[in-house]
KETILO-409015 format. One record per residue (C-alpha): residue in three letters; x, y, z. Coordinates in steps of 0.001 Angstrom, whole numbers, padded with zeros to 6 digits, always signed. Each point is the difference from the previous one (the first is absolute). Layout:
AlaXYZ/...
This chain:
Unk+014890+001730+003402/Unk+001379-001548-003118/Unk-000587-001821-003242/Unk+000904-003668-000386/Unk+000268-002355-002941/Unk+001432-003358-000949/Unk+000169-002743-002606/Unk+000587-003724-000217/Unk+000760-001084-003550/Unk+001132-003306-001469/Unk+002249+002058-002233/Unk+002877+002182+001145/Unk-001147+003248+001625/Unk+001294+003140-001675/Unk+001163+002421+002749/Unk-000772+003036-002184/Unk-003626-001074-000353/Unk-000258-000684+003733/Unk+001448+003449+000690/Unk-002562+001534-002378/Unk-002775-001722+001954/Unk+001259+001455+003268/Unk+000640+003431-001532/Unk-003598+000191-001264/Unk-000981+000121+003696/Unk+002356+002840+000879/Unk-002883+002349+000848/Unk-000766-002428+002854/Unk+003624-000036+001118/Unk+002162+002815-001409/Unk+002854-000334+002511/Unk+001639-003120-001449/Unk-000699-002708-002575/Unk+001718-003367+000405/Unk-000216-003516-001427/Unk+001338-003430+000886/Unk+000065-003197-002077/Unk+000268-003204+002052/Unk-000213-003480-001556/Unk-001928+001282-003008/Unk-002388+001986+002169/Unk+000026+003769-000394/Unk-001074+002412+002735/Unk-000365+003770-000337/Unk-000671+002828+002440/Unk-000598+003750-000230/Unk+000432+001542+003451/Unk-001610+002942+001744/Unk+002016+000490+003187/Unk-002218+000122+003110/Unk+001750-002070+002699/Unk+003803-000268+000265/Unk+001063+002386-002750/Unk+003377-001692-000507/Unk+001118-002104-002966/Unk+000046-003089+002240/Unk-003811-000026-000122/Unk-000136-000262-003799/Unk-001705-002973-001623/Unk+000054-002703-001330/Unk+001167-001168+003421/Unk+001266-003400+001158/Unk+000607-001857+003245/Unk+003502-000865+001283/Unk+000683-002901-002396/Unk-001917+001419-003017/Unk-002449-002924+000073/Unk-003056+002268+000420/Unk-000628+003226-001936/Unk-002625+002696+000482/Unk-001587+002893-001875/Unk-002743+001797+001860/Unk-002342+002962-000363/Unk-001722+001415+003052/Unk+000444+000759+003684/Unk+000229-002469+002875/Unk-000904+002118+003008/Unk+000904-002356+002872/Unk+003303-001231-001398/Unk+002148+001298+002860/Unk-001456-002304+002629/Unk+000522-003006-002258/Unk+003518+001109-000833/Unk+000878-000406+003661/Unk-001530-003476+000051/Unk+002056-001014-003029/Unk+003218+001453+001415/Unk-000502-002130+003098/Unk-000341-003021-002261/Unk+003375+000705-001604/Unk-000983+001756-003225/Unk+002429+002596-001368/Unk-001135+003311-001480/Unk+001863+002387-002271/Unk-002674+002751+000011/Unk-002671+001576+002194/Unk-002804-000420-002503/Unk-003276-001912+000234/Unk+000816-001866-003219/Unk+002796-001994+001579/Unk-002199-000968+002948/Unk-002546-001493-002419/Unk+002775-001967-001691/Unk+001195-001498+003275/Unk-003507-000629+001292/Unk-000568-002227-003014/Unk+003361-001693+000566/Unk-000932-000697+003641/Unk-003682-000901-000229/Unk-000695-000957-003624/Unk-003472+000940-001203/Unk-001166+000498+003589/Unk+001853+003349-000180/Unk-003161+001502-001523/Unk-001653+000139+003421/Unk+002790+002343+001181/Unk-000687+002608-002699/Unk-001982+003118+000844/Unk+000061+002509-002800/Unk-000482+000409-003746/Unk+002095-002100-002322/Unk+000664-001797-003248/Unk+002840-002459+000607/Unk+002019-002317-002229/Unk+002269-002592+001622/Unk+002317-002245-001998/Unk+000863-003103+002025/Unk+002865-001758-001795/Unk+000094-002841+002531/Unk-003571-000977-000826/Unk+000177+001119-003631/Unk-003099+002182+000258/Unk-001133+003593-000420/Unk-002564+001325+002472/Unk-002181+003061-000600/Unk-002069+001511+002788/Unk-002482+002881+000031/Unk-001282+001822+003087/Unk-003312-000901+001594/Unk-002024+002933-001353/Unk+001650+000578-003391/Unk+001699+003315+000742/Unk+003027-000873-002125/Unk-000375-001386-003541/Unk+001577-003147-001438/Unk-000475-001332-003538/Unk+001311-003215-001548/Unk+000231-001674-003408/Unk+000417-003691-000874/Unk-000048-001505-003468/Unk+001620-003382+000621/Unk+003547+000971-000932/Unk+000472+003078+002179/Unk-001388+001532+003171/Unk+000160+003718+000756/Unk-001232+002229+002808/Unk-000017+003756+000633/Unk-001585+002794+001992/Unk-001473+001394-003220/Unk-000925-001470-003370/Unk+002361+002311-001874/Unk+003013-001869+001403/Unk-001297-003337-001277/Unk-000577+001582-003402/Unk+003737+000741-000254/Unk+000744-003706-000431/Unk+000117-001346-003584/Unk-002463-002652-001091/Unk-002817+000989+002352/Unk-003446-001048-001254/Unk-002048+003202-000111/Unk-003525-001201-000793/Unk-002721+002155+001492/Unk-002295-001775+002458/Unk-003481+000802-001322/Unk-001623-001142+003245/Unk+002114+002570+001869/Unk-001000+002650-002518/Unk-003654-000772+000650/Unk+000574+000128+003764/Unk+001837+003300-000315/Unk-003020+001582-001666/Unk-002226-001471+002711/Unk+001964+001296+002993/Unk+002544+002536-001268/Unk+002913-002181+001116/Unk+001155-003592-000520/Unk-000625-002028+003164/Unk+001317-003268+001341/Unk+002953-001890-001410/Unk-000335+001147-003614/Unk+001556+002887-001920/Unk-000810+001460-003405/Unk+002505-002498-001453/Unk-000969-003649-000213/Unk+003318-001409+001292/Unk+000759+002627+002657/Unk-001659-000622+003372/Unk-000140+001729+003367/Unk+000937-001905+003110/Unk-003098+000532+002183/Unk+000348+001629+003423/Unk+000775-002376+002885/Unk+001376-002644-002369/Unk+003359-001663-000481/Unk+001223-001334-003342/Unk+002630-002719-000231/Unk+001798-000652-003277/Unk+001755-003368+000033/Unk+001017-002250-002904/Unk-001833+002372-002377/Unk-003309-000435+001826/Unk-002020+002763+001690/Unk-001788-000661+003283/Unk-002050+002731+001712/Unk-001410-000171+003523/Unk-001810+002407+002328/Unk+001778+000629+003301/Unk-002434+002403+001764/Unk-003744+000655+000081/Unk-002380+002373+001735/Unk-001603-001347+003181/Unk-003512-001437-000138/Unk-000932+000403+003655/Unk-001656+003079+001505/Unk+001901+000903+003168/Unk-000838+003656+000634/Unk-003641+000845+000663/Unk+000276+002480+002896/Unk+000767+003562-001082/Unk+002257+001263+002788/Unk+002426-002924-000075/Unk+000061+000049-003803/Unk+000731+003735-000044/Unk+002869-000395+002457/Unk+001475-002888-001963/Unk-000223+001875-003295/Unk+001652+003115+001398/Unk+002813-002106+001461/Unk+000571-001755-003348/Unk-000009+003305-001900/Unk+002558+001552+002348/Unk+002205-003073-000303/Unk-000237-000135-003798/Unk+000667+003691-000634/Unk+002935+000077+002406/Unk+001412-003196-001513/Unk-000276+001363-003531/Unk+001850+003216+000873/Unk+003272-001965-000011/Unk+002318+001559-002596/Unk+003529+001247-000599/Unk-001316+002636-002428/Unk-002576+002829+000408/Unk-003678-000985+000074/Unk-003397+001693+000020/Unk-003668-000718-000640/Unk-002371+000474-002948/Unk-002885+002046+001400/Unk-003182+000151-002066/Unk-002120+001420+002800/Unk-002162-003112+000181/Unk-000501-002117+003114/Unk+002638-002669-000616/Unk+002977+002133-001006/Unk-000865+002586+002668/Unk-000021-002681+002706/Unk+003324-001432-001174/Unk+001541+003492-000083/Unk-001304+000834+003487/Unk+001342-003199+001541/Unk+003307+000457-001829/Unk+000320+003532+001395/Unk-000542-001317+003520/Unk+002874-002468-000448/Unk+002497+002554-001307/Unk+002239+002309+002019/Unk-000079+002599-002786/Unk-002689+001306-002390/Unk-000794-002572-002649/Unk-000230+000887-003693/Unk-003425-000226-001646/Unk-000732+000225-003727/Unk-003207+001006-001765/Unk-001053+001141-003445/Unk-002678+002422-001106/Unk-001701+000706-003312/Unk-001160+003061-001892/Unk-003397-001693-000319/Unk-001609+000747+003361/Unk-002399-002949+000074/Unk+002946-002419-000077/Unk+001782+001727+002869/Unk+000409-001397+003515/Unk+002930+002221+000868/Unk-001724+001913+002825/Unk-000724-003278+001808/Unk+003668-000995-000302/Unk+001124+003438+001244/Unk-002282-000288+002995/Unk+001593-003313+001013/Unk+003521+001327-000667/Unk-000663+002955+002307/Unk-001418-002303+002650/Unk+003085-002242+000088/Unk+002385+002940-000681/Unk+001678-001744-002912/Unk+002388+001512-002515/Unk-002525+000109-002784/Unk+000729-000012-003744/Unk-002510+000641-002778/Unk+000038-000070-003773/Unk-002745+001323-002260/Unk-000623-002208-003025/Unk-001333+001654-003132/Unk-001940-002961-001321/Unk-000750+001806-003258/Unk+003724+000058-000757/Unk+000745-003469+001344/Unk+001555-002313-002593/Unk+000935-002793+002351/Unk-002353-002710-001315/Unk+002393-001497-002555/Unk+002788-000135+002593/Unk-002292-001759+002445/Unk-000986-002560-002618/Unk+003709-000802-000297/Unk+000450-000453+003743/Unk-003085-002211+000397/Unk+001018-002285-002905/Unk-003563-001111-000705/Unk-003370+001732-000274/Unk-000937+001580+003348/Unk-002992+002335+000098/Unk-000013+001409+003537/Unk+000292+003708-000778/Unk+001062+000803+003576/Unk+003425-001286-001093/Unk+000517+003522-001401/Unk-000270+001940+003304/Unk+001811-002863+001792/Unk+002900+000442-002408/Unk+000119+003766+000587/Unk-000085-000204+003801/Unk+002769-002627-000161/Unk+002045+002300-002214/Unk-000443+002799+002539/Unk+001004-002215+002919/Unk+003122-001312-001729/Unk+001482+003513+000033/Unk+000182-000189+003802/Unk-000006-003667+001065/Unk+000653-003530-001251/Unk-002692-001789+002034/Unk-003653+000877+000604/Unk-002829-001557+001955/Unk-003449-000051-001588/Unk-003508-000740+001266/Unk-001016-002675-002504/Unk-001907-003055+001170/Unk-002498+001462+002457/Unk-002990-000322-002325/Unk+000491-003718-000619/Unk+000762-000837+003633/Unk-002705+002093+001667/Unk-002720+000260-002696/Unk+000408+003498-001408/Unk-001198-000177-003598/Unk-003270+001557-001067/Unk-001016-003135-001892/Unk-000399-001677+003403/Unk-002859+002431+000663/Unk-001437-000915-003388/Unk+000159-003716+000775/Unk-001506+000370+003459/Unk-002918+001910-001521/Unk-000331-002761-002585/Unk-000141-002562+002819/Unk-002806+001965+001651/Unk-001986+000126-003271/Unk+000705-003691-000520/Unk-002628-000745+002638/Unk-002628+001234-002454/Unk-001542-002841-002064/Unk+001943-000728-003182/Unk-002885+000781-002353/Unk-000366+003474+001551/Unk+003750+000667-000296/Unk-000078-001117-003635/Unk-002911+002361-000669/Unk+001859+002932+001592/Unk+003106-000865-001998/Unk-001927-000083-003272/Unk-001649+003332+000853/Unk+003442+001612+000227/Unk+000298-000177-003815/Unk-002626+002730-000337/Unk+001566+002309+002609/Unk+002135+002953-001264/Unk+003789-000432+000148/Unk+000483+002782+002535/Unk-002404-001599+002529/Unk+002066-000805+003093/Unk-001458-003439+000714/Unk-000083-001286-003591/Unk+003251-001963+000205/Unk-000870-001647+003301/Unk-003482-000982-001136/Unk+001471-001527-003139/Unk+002027-002593+001893/Unk-002673-001113+002474/Unk-000750-003132-002043/Unk+003636-001147+000087/Unk+001423-002485+002471/Unk+002498+001159+002630/Unk+003295-000536-001862/Unk-001303+001452-003249/Unk-001122+003094+001890/Unk+003495+000362+001484/Unk+001599-000618-003399/Unk-002295+002508-001707/Unk+000823+002621+002631/Unk+003786-000442-000180/Unk+000586-000901-003660/Unk+000572+002324-002953/Unk-001604-002098-002744/Unk-002690-002608+000581/Unk+000286-003410-001643/Unk-002503+001043-002668/Unk+001898+003251-000675/Unk+003266-001940-000374/Unk-001544-001880-002916/Unk-000579+003339-001701/Unk+003455+001349+000826/Unk+002324-002894-000835/Unk+000440-001500-003449/Unk+001381-003270+001338/Unk-002156-002361+002016/Unk+001548-001545+003100/Unk-001306-002336+002641/Unk-000686+002371+002881/Unk+001496-002574+002363/Unk+001134+002667+002438/Unk-003570+001152+000578/Unk-000994-003495+001145/Unk+003119-000311+002165/Unk-000598+003453+001492/Unk-003602-000920+000752/Unk+000927-003304+001613/Unk+002699+001612+002153/Unk-002420+002731+001035/Unk-002589-002437+001351/Unk+002713-002037+001742/Unk+001442+003075+001741/Unk-002244+000109+003050/Unk-003328-000733+001634/Unk-001195+003618+000066/Unk-000398+002639-002690/Unk+002628+002314+001517/Unk+002531-002829+000322/Unk-000486-000920-003643/Unk+000451+003598-001091/Unk+003074+000845+002082/Unk+001786-003309-000571/Unk-000604+000191-003754/Unk+001384+003539-000155/Unk+002946-001024+002199/Unk+000810-002847-002403/Unk-000445+001839-003306/Unk-000475+003770+000092/Unk+002579+000679+002714/Unk+003063-001803-001441/Unk-000753+000354-003701/Unk-001326+003566-000087/Unk+000757+002013+003153/Unk+003430-001425+000847/Unk+001026-000293-003642/Unk-000840+003672-000465/Unk+002056+001096+003003/Unk+002973-002252-000743/Unk+000464+001067-003618/Unk-000746+003700+000570/Unk+002411+000240+002933/Unk+002707-002177-001533/Unk-000141+002024-003212/Unk+001413+002742+002214/Unk+002460-002291+001863/Unk-002076+000455+003147/Unk-000778-002774+002470/Unk-003639-000049+001179/Unk-000886-001891+003176/Unk-003535-000882+001097/Unk-000282-000365+003794/Unk-003730-000799-000056/Unk+000863-003168-001948/Unk+002343-001503+002542/Unk-001165-003618-000024/Unk-000819+000055+003708/Unk-002412+002899-000621/Unk-001492-001945-002914/Unk-000527-003039+002215/Unk-001600+002213+002638/Unk-002306+001725-002495/Unk-001325-003279-001340/Unk-000593-001232+003556/Unk-002506+002821+000618/Unk-003743-000466-000032/Unk-001798+001879-002777/Unk-001643+002486+002381/Unk+003407+001443+000941/Unk+000707+000786-003653/Unk-003353+001532-000973/Unk-002222+001239+002801/Unk-003097+002175-000371/Unk+000881+000398-003725/Unk+003426+001395+000990/Unk+002767-001677-001994/Unk+003414-000697+001625/Unk-001659+000409+003375/Unk+002751-001442+002222/Unk+002830+001726-001832/Unk-001813+003317+000366/Unk-000400-000553+003738/Unk+003762-000400+000296/Unk+000659+002955-002299/Unk-002122+002457+002027/Unk+002735+000022+002632/Unk+002678+000912-002529/Unk-001593+002333-002544/Unk-001078+003671+000226/Unk-003311+000618+001827/Unk-001600+001356-003177/Unk+001160-002896-002216/Unk-002729-001012-002468/Unk-000515-003736+000465/Unk-002849-000245-002519/Unk+001955+001302-002994/Unk+001495-002468-002484/Unk+001347+001249-003303/Unk+003431-001479-000693/Unk+002302+001061-002818/Unk-001984+000799-003128/Unk+000520+001832-003260/Unk-002351+001672-002519/Unk-000431-003151-002087/Unk-003318+000943-001492/Unk+001178+003427-001190/Unk+003253-001351-001435/Unk-001810-002676-001980/Unk-002206+002650-001604/Unk+002987+002122-000971/Unk+003683-000898+000085/Unk-000392-003800-000300/Unk-003059-000270-002260/Unk+001962+000290-003229/Unk+002922-001985+001390/Unk-002231-003032+000510/Unk-001270+000305-003569/Unk+003563+000263-001341/Unk+001227-003015+001965/Unk-003011-002081-001029/Unk+001174+000083-003607/Unk+002851-002394+000865/Unk-001916-002240+002407/Unk-001098-003581-000703/Unk-001724-000860+003269/Unk-002822+002534+000490/Unk-003168+000597-002010/Unk+000427+003509-001376/Unk-003683+000655-000543/Unk-000805-000762+003636/Unk+002870+002135+001308/Unk-001053+002759-002377/Unk-003519-000049+001434/Unk+001377+000192+003551/Unk+002043+003050-001015/Unk-002894+001654-001812/Unk-002461-000440+002878/Unk+002590+001161+002522/Unk+000899+003193-001887/Unk-003689+000772-000577/Unk-000686-000381+003706/Unk-002756-002594-000474/Unk+002031-002522+002043/Unk+003050+000260+002255/Unk+002151-002750-001511/Unk+003240+001057+001679/Unk+000390-003212+002008/Unk-000120-001931-003283/Unk+002048+002359-002162/Unk+002886+000369+002459/Unk+000993-003711-000084/Unk-000377+000100-003782/Unk+002394+002964-000179/Unk+002547-001698+002274/Unk-000178-003266-001951/Unk+000494+001762-003327/Unk+003024+001929+001295/Unk+001450-003196+001480/Unk-000576-001855-003260/Unk+001727+002754-002005/Unk+002996+000019+002337/Unk+000241-003804+000103/Unk-000044+000034-003799/Unk+001439-003046-001726/Unk+000632-001767+003319/Unk-003680-001074+000088/Unk-000760-003216-001828/
C-alpha cells in the first residue's frame, strides 16, 4: 500500500515541490519516498513495503527502455500467474513485486491489461511513446485517486493534501459539495469539497493527452439474474469467499484481521484461520461505555477459531482524535465510526502491516436496516394515496417518543424521497435553514435519477445505489484513511470483483428472505461461525455522539461558529439548545456541523 502523486505542468517542475507532494503522503508509505521527473512530467511515490521488500521494488518504476513509467497504490493479488506469462513473452523483470507486472502488462496489451487485474488499485502510467498519462481506479473504489486540472497544469494524488502542496492551486469551495455533505455526511461521486479537485470514479480510466481529459468506464455490475436456486448459489458463494480470502493473504509482511464480532468480519476471520498453518492474529477494540461494546462477540469468534487475539480499550471520554482525523480525511467527513476504525487500526499496526476487514457485505447482500424500512414502505404503498397522506398528516400530532411517528410521517412521499429521508442527515427544506448560500441542488436530482435507473426492483435500486455511492465514498473512504493514517494496509475480500458480480447476479429472495437480511451470506456463515453466534444482531462501530454533543462539543461548536461564514448561527443554535434540553435528539445533524467547523478552521486561509 502506498501513496502516489504526479504533475504535468507547462512550466518547469520544481523537484522540491514534487518531493513535498510525495512526502505529504508518507503516512501511507513510510518506508521510502521517491520522485522522478521525465519530459516535464513529475511522478511521486511513498511506499509501504508489502511484496518484495527490496529497493528494486521502489517506485516510480520504468520498463526496460524507460519509455513507460508507473506509480501505483494497491495490491494485485494474481500477479504471479501473469508474471510467468510475460516472462514467456520475453519481458525482463528486476523485482518480484506486483507493480512491475502491471507495468509490463500495459506494455504488452495496452489498455486491455485492465481485464487482467484482480485486486484494489489506483494506477498512474506515463506512456512517453504515446505522449499520454493514464489514471486507473479499481472497480469498487477501494483505493482513492484525486485529480486537478486548470488548463495549464494537471495533478493527481492519493489524497487531496498532496495536490494542495503545489503552488497556484485554485482553492474555491464547491458549494454544491458542501450541500451534499450536509445531506449525506460525505461527498459522493466525482466531486470534492474543492471546486477544481475531482475524484476519479471507481471502475473508470482517465487519459490525459494534449492537455485534454477523457474519462471512460471500463467495468459495470451485471444486469442479468443468474442464481435463483439456493443450494447452487450457496456453494458458489462459499467457493468465491474461500478463493478471495486465500488470494488476499499473499504478503511478505505479517498480516491479521480486524474483528468487530459482526457477521462479515467474523466470517472473513474464520475462513482466514482455515487457510493458515498457524494461529492468525485478530484485533478488536472495546469501550468503557458498555452499550457501545461488542467485545464479547469478538472474543467468542476468536476463541472459536483459536486466533491470537489482541484488544484495546478506548476511553472515548478522553479521546482527542477528531482533529487528527479531519486532517487525514482532507475534507468534511461525518461518519463517526472513523474514530473506532482508527483505534483498531492503530492497535493492529503494532503487530502487523496488513489486515483483512469485513466491509462490503451489507451492500452486496442487503444488510442495512433501511432496507427493512423501505420494504415496509412498499407494503404500505398498496394503501390508497389519500389514506397514506391522511396517516402522514396525523403523525404531526403524535408525541416525539412514539415509535411509529417517523415512519408515518413519510408515508405520503414517493419511493426515492422515502429512501433519501431515511438515509440523509438534513432534508432539502432543512438545508435552506442551515446554509447561508443558496446552491442548485443538482446532486439531488442526479442521485434521484440514478436511483430509479439502478434496477427493476426495489431491492436492486437500494443495493446498487448504496454500492455506487455509500460504499466507495463513505465506507471505503473511512477504512482507507483510518488505516493509512496508521501506515496499515486494509484489504476487503468480500469486495473482490468476482464476488461483486456474483452478488448482483442473485435474485432478491436470496438476499432478503422471510424478513431476514443477508440471507444467503448467513447460510454460508453458519458452517464457519460458533454455534451460538447471534445472526440477528447488527450494531457496528458507534460512539456516544448524543452525550458528547450535550457536553464536551456543545461549547466548541458555539466557539467555532463565531468564525464561520457558511452556516446560519441562529438555526445551529436552536439545534444545540433543543439537543441539550433533551426535547430533540439532534446528534445526527450536529455531528456533521462539528466536523465541518473543525475542517474549516484547519483549512483556514486555503478556502476561497
